[in-house]
C-alpha positions in Angstrom: -55.4 -15.8 -0.5 -51.6 -16.4 -0.5 -50.4 -14.2 -3.4 -46.9 -14.3 -2.1 -46.3 -17.9 -1.3 -42.7 -18.8 -1.8 -41.5 -15.3 -2.1 -39.4 -13.5 0.3 -40.0 -9.8 1.4 -37.7 -7.6 3.6 -39.3 -5.0 5.6 -37.3 -2.3 7.2 -38.8 -0.6 10.3 -40.7 -3.7 10.6 -40.9 -4.4 14.4 -43.7 -1.9 15.2 -46.3 0.6 13.7 -46.9 0.7 9.8 -44.0 -1.5 9.4 -45.1 -4.4 11.5 -48.7 -4.2 9.9 -47.0 -4.6 6.6 -45.0 -7.6 7.6 -48.2 -9.2 9.1 -50.2 -8.7 5.8 -47.3 -10.5 3.8 -47.1 -13.2 6.3 -50.8 -13.7 6.1 -50.5 -14.0 2.3 -47.8 -16.6 2.5 -44.4 -14.8 2.2 -41.2 -15.6 4.0 -40.8 -12.2 6.0 -37.6 -10.7 7.2 -38.1 -7.7 9.3 -35.3 -5.2 10.2 -34.8 -2.5 12.9 -32.2 -0.8 14.8 -34.1 -1.6 17.9 -33.3 -5.0 19.7 -36.9 -5.9 20.0 -36.9 -6.9 16.3 -36.1 -10.4 17.2 -39.2 -10.5 19.5 -41.4 -9.0 16.7 -40.3 -11.6 14.4 -41.0 -14.3 16.8 -44.6 -13.0 17.3 -45.0 -12.9 13.7 -44.1 -16.4 13.4 -46.8 -17.6 15.5 -49.2 -17.1 12.4 -47.2 -20.0 10.8 -45.1 -17.9 8.5 -41.4 -18.3 8.1 -39.8 -15.1 9.5 -36.5 -13.5 10.5 -35.7 -10.6 12.8 -32.3 -8.7 11.9 -30.8 -5.9 13.8 -29.9 -3.2 11.2 -29.1 0.4 11.0 -30.2 1.3 7.5 -27.6 4.2 7.4 -24.8 1.9 7.7 -23.9 0.2 4.4 -22.4 -2.7 5.7 -25.3 -3.5 8.1 -27.7 -3.0 5.0 -25.5 -5.8 3.0 -25.6 -8.1 6.0 -29.4 -7.7 6.2 -29.9 -8.8 2.7 -27.2 -11.6 3.1 -29.1 -12.9 6.1 -32.4 -12.8 4.3 -31.0 -14.6 1.3 -29.3 -17.2 3.6 -32.5 -18.0 5.5 -34.9 -18.1 2.6 -32.9 -18.5 -0.7 -33.8 -15.1 -2.5 -35.2 -11.8 -2.3 -38.3 -10.9 -4.2 -39.7 -7.8 -2.6 -38.2 -4.9 -0.4 -40.2 -2.5 1.6 -38.2 0.6 2.6 -40.1 1.6 5.7 -37.7 2.8 8.3 -38.0 6.4 9.3 -37.5 9.1 12.0 -39.0 12.5 12.6 -37.7 15.5 14.7 -40.1 18.5 15.2 -38.3 21.9 15.8 -38.3 25.4 15.0 -36.0 26.5 12.3 -33.6 28.1 14.8 -33.6 24.9 16.9 -33.0 22.3 14.1 -29.4 21.1 14.8 -27.1 19.8 12.0 -27.1 16.4 13.8 -31.0 16.1 13.6 -30.9 17.4 9.9 -28.2 14.7 9.0 -29.8 11.8 10.9 -33.3 12.6 9.4 -31.8 12.4 5.8 -29.5 9.5 6.7 -32.4 7.2 7.8 -35.2 8.4 5.6 -33.4 9.0 2.4 -30.1 7.5 2.3 -31.3 4.3 4.1 -34.1 4.1 1.6 -31.4 4.3 -1.1 -28.9 1.9 0.4 -31.8 -0.7 0.8 -33.0 -0.2 -2.7 -29.6 -0.6 -4.2 -28.9 -3.8 -2.3 -32.4 -5.1 -3.0 -32.1 -4.5 -6.7 -28.8 -6.3 -6.8 -30.2 -9.4 -5.2 -33.5 -9.3 -7.2 -31.3 -9.2 -10.4 -29.6 -12.6 -9.3 -32.6 -14.6 -9.9 -33.8 -12.8 -12.9 -37.6 -13.1 -12.2 -38.2 -9.4 -11.4 -39.4 -8.0 -8.3 -40.9 -5.3 -6.2 -39.7 -2.3 -4.2 -42.0 -0.1 -2.1 -40.7 3.1 -0.5 -42.4 4.7 2.4 -42.6 8.6 1.9 -45.2 10.8 3.6 -47.9 13.3 3.1 -45.0 15.6 3.5 -43.4 14.4 0.2 -46.5 16.2 -1.2 -46.5 19.4 1.1 -43.9 20.3 3.7 -45.4 21.1 7.1 -44.4 23.7 9.7 -41.3 22.9 11.9 -40.3 19.8 9.9 -38.1 21.1 7.0 -35.5 18.3 7.4 -38.5 15.6 7.5 -40.1 17.2 4.4 -36.8 17.3 2.5 -36.1 13.7 3.3 -39.4 12.5 2.0 -39.4 14.6 -1.2 -36.0 12.7 -1.8 -37.8 9.5 -1.4 -40.2 10.4 -4.1 -37.5 11.5 -6.5 -35.3 8.5 -5.7 -38.4 6.3 -6.6 -39.0 7.9 -9.9 -35.4 7.6 -10.8 -34.8 4.0 -9.9 -38.2 3.1 -11.6 -36.9 4.3 -14.9 -33.6 2.6 -14.5 -35.0 -0.9 -13.8 -38.1 -0.8 -15.7 -36.8 -3.2 -18.5 -35.8 -5.6 -15.8 -39.3 -6.5 -14.5 -38.6 -4.7 -11.3 -41.2 -2.0 -10.2 -40.3 0.8 -7.7 -43.2 2.8 -6.1 -43.7 4.9 -3.0 -46.5 5.5 -0.7 -47.6 8.5 1.3 -49.2 7.7 4.5 -51.2 10.5 6.3 -52.3 10.5 9.8 -52.0 7.0 11.0 -52.3 5.6 14.5 -48.7 4.8 15.5 -46.0 5.7 18.0 -44.7 8.4 15.6 -48.0 10.0 15.5 -48.2 9.9 19.3 -44.9 11.9 19.1 -46.3 14.3 16.5 -49.4 15.0 18.5 -47.5 15.7 21.6 -44.6 17.8 20.2 -46.7 19.8 17.6 -49.4 20.1 20.3 -47.1 22.0 22.5 -45.6 24.2 19.7 -48.8 25.1 18.0 -51.0 25.8 21.1 -52.1 24.6 24.5 -53.3 21.1 23.3 -53.6 18.0 25.6 -52.8 14.5 24.6 -54.7 13.4 21.5 -56.4 16.9 20.9 -54.3 18.1 18.1 -54.7 15.0 16.2 -58.3 14.9 16.7 -58.7 18.5 15.4 -56.5 17.5 12.2 -58.6 14.5 11.6 -61.6 16.7 11.2 -59.9 17.8 8.0 -59.8 14.3 6.5 -62.8 13.7 4.4 -63.3 10.3 5.9 -63.1 11.9 9.4 -60.8 9.3 10.9 -57.0 8.5 11.1 -55.8 5.4 9.4 -54.6 2.2 10.8 -51.3 0.2 9.8 -53.6 -2.3 8.0 -54.8 0.6 5.7 -51.1 1.1 4.6 -50.5 -2.5 4.3 -53.2 -3.3 1.9 -51.8 -0.6 -0.6 -48.4 -2.0 -0.2 -49.4 -5.6 -0.8 -51.2 -4.5 -3.9 -48.2 -2.6 -5.1 -46.1 -5.8 -4.6 -48.4 -8.1 -6.3 -48.7 -9.2 -9.9 -51.9 -6.9 -10.1 -49.4 -4.0 -10.1 -47.1 -5.3 -12.8 -47.9 -2.1 -14.9 -47.4 0.4 -12.3 -44.1 1.9 -11.5 -42.4 5.2 -10.5 -45.8 6.3 -8.8 -46.2 7.9 -5.4 -49.6 6.8 -3.9 -51.5 8.6 -1.0 -53.0 6.6 1.7 -54.7 9.3 3.8 -58.4 9.2 3.7 -58.4 11.8 1.2 -56.4 14.4 3.1 -54.3 15.1 0.2 -55.7 14.5 -3.3 -53.4 14.5 -6.3 
């Protein structure tokens, strides 16, 4: 099924983890895919994705820099002609006790997770308006946009911000056939969750590698962590015509860990 044939999608944080799984899903369904990351491996990731037969582009981009964000969307438009879908997925997390959270960590977390999301939404909407066909934006929030967790006040604040941003923008562009939604991934196998398991494990008790995550998974009704493809399926739905009447929503994808 090629629901996105002829359409162009931009995925930030698309070189690994959830972002790469999202990019893979769009590529498999016929989209032109531009993946962006501040990590140089983004070009290699785009080349790997192109082996599926999709048209791809890898762009080095720091989403906290407005000029680099403009350059990202310029590059995608130049390569593929237009922008139809934008997935704001770039994110960072730092786990620290309150007294140890530095102002630099606080500022960087909000800069990447919230300001970066805003800058990409702003630029994507501008490009989508040019062709007048409407489009789709999906922002990656977190289970911590529902409930803040210990030792991550900066991360929780940044993700609550993503949810508020999503709702506000959705109302502003609703009459332009542009939808804006957010997703809240739970415990997903990824490099970020390897970090979470290791650092929270040290801070919350004498946990060995994988032990804390395994314990937390027991609180999930489905009794398993998620995979990138679980998140990618939801994102593809929200970006499809099947979701034309859904906007301003924040959807959990966590095996039932948080129900709302």
